[in-house]
C-alpha positions, 0 to 999 in steps of 0.5 A: 500500500502507498503512503497517505492511503486512508480508509474510510467506512460507509453503509455497503451498497449494492455495487459492493456485493462482489468485492464483500464476496471476495472478502468473505471467501479469503477471510473465511477461508482463513477461519476454516483453517483456524477451526480445522473446518473443510467449509462453512457457510460464508464461503457458498454465498453468492453476491445476490446473497449479499445484495439481500443482506445489504437490504435486510441488515446493517452491512458496513465496508472499510474502503481505501479510494474506490477499492472495499477492503473490510466488511462486516454486517449486523442483524438488528433484533429492534423489539429486544434491542439486540443484534448478531454480528457476522461475516466480519473480514478485512482483506489479507492486503489491508490487514494490520491498519486499523481496519477491523478495529474501526469497522467494529468502533462503527458497529459500536456507534450504530448500535448506541445510536439505535438503542441496542443493548447487547450485541453477540457473535460467534467464533471458533474458539480456536482462533485465539487471535480473533478471541483476543481481537474481540476482547480488546473491542469489549466483548466476552465469552458467553458460552461454547457450543459444537452445534457446528461440528467444533467449538464455537465460542458465544461472544457478547458486549453489553452497551 
């Protein structure tokens, strides 16, 4: 990455779907390797699936110039004032630049602004780097389960 490159975060638009699909495939390919999985649902998504999510969920992207370099999706349960974070990933080319932190910070700002009291997510308990990342953002492990054939940690953050 050249000098003086800055990233910004915004809500995704339909035109971002293909870039989000590529970032998701790359991120979840690495996730599957960390969790010793042969595959996961995220690897089978199509741009059409992502467009549906853009219409139905909060989907944020980080971008540099016109290139999408990270994304995250959040499903909000307005009645319960809760949310679920999913499909979080940053392009390998742009790792360790604060992009992931910025995306999660924008999720936090958005959740607080709409009155969400609690957000949760699942991650592989073996993915210690991811667990540490989320701990650093204020999440804690609420429980674990093996419903998908591996130990998944349910992480929660209260606002």
